[in-house]
C-alpha positions in Angstrom: -5.3 6.0 -15.8 -5.6 2.3 -14.6 -2.6 0.9 -12.9 -2.5 -2.8 -12.2 -1.6 -4.0 -8.7 2.1 -4.1 -8.3 2.1 -6.1 -5.1 1.9 -9.8 -4.4 -1.6 -10.3 -2.8 0.1 -12.6 -0.3 2.1 -9.7 1.1 -0.9 -7.5 1.7 -1.4 -7.6 5.5 -4.0 -4.8 6.1 -6.8 -3.4 3.9 -8.8 -0.2 4.6 -11.7 0.9 2.4 -11.6 4.6 1.5 -14.8 6.8 1.4 -15.7 5.4 -2.1 -14.8 1.8 -1.2 -11.5 1.7 -3.0 -8.8 -0.1 -1.0 -5.8 1.4 0.8 -3.4 -1.5 1.4 -0.5 -2.1 3.7 2.1 -4.4 2.3 4.9 -6.4 4.1 8.4 -6.5 2.5 10.3 -9.2 4.4 14.1 -9.5 4.3 15.1 -6.0 3.2 18.9 -5.7 3.6 19.9 -2.8 5.8 23.6 -2.6 4.7 26.0 -5.0 3.0 27.0 -7.8 5.3 24.3 -6.7 7.8 21.0 -8.2 9.0 17.7 -8.3 7.1 14.6 -6.7 8.4 11.0 -6.4 7.5 9.6 -3.1 6.1 6.1 -2.0 5.3 4.6 0.3 2.7 1.0 1.4 1.8 -0.8 2.6 -1.3 -4.2 3.8 -2.3 -5.8 2.0 -5.3 -7.9 5.0 -6.1 -5.7 8.2 -6.0 -2.4 6.2 -6.2 -0.9 8.1 -3.3 1.5 6.0 -1.2 3.7 5.8 1.9 7.2 4.7 1.2 8.8 1.7 2.9 9.3 2.1 6.6 10.5 -0.4 9.3 7.7 0.8 11.7 4.4 -0.9 10.9 2.6 1.6 13.1 3.8 4.5 11.0 2.6 2.9 7.8 -0.7 1.6 9.3 -1.5 5.1 10.7 -0.9 6.7 7.3 -3.1 4.1 5.6 -5.9 4.5 8.1 -5.9 8.3 8.0 -5.7 8.3 4.2 -8.7 5.9 3.9 -10.7 8.3 6.2 -9.9 11.3 4.0 -9.6 10.0 0.4 -12.7 10.4 -1.7 -11.2 9.2 -5.0 -13.1 6.6 -6.9 -11.6 3.2 -7.7 -9.5 3.2 -10.9 -11.5 1.8 -13.8 -10.6 -1.6 -15.1 -8.9 -1.7 -18.5 -11.1 -2.6 -21.5 -10.1 -4.6 -24.5 -10.3 -2.4 -27.6 
């Protein structure tokens, strides 16, 4: 089933094509509160536009980037079809 992008394109910082050319994206989430009355930090997440698998938010860009890169190398899912007006 088609799922529209849930992320702001301006927050996408890395794009990897999977084996069928669908994108696996890494997204930046700035200013995530860590605890009440505490500092804000940037976190990152990734998702595949084909199989819809994802990596949850993590403060380490390298962790999310590695997941996205490895997923793009392995994933053979085709891009989700665009919705049609019926």
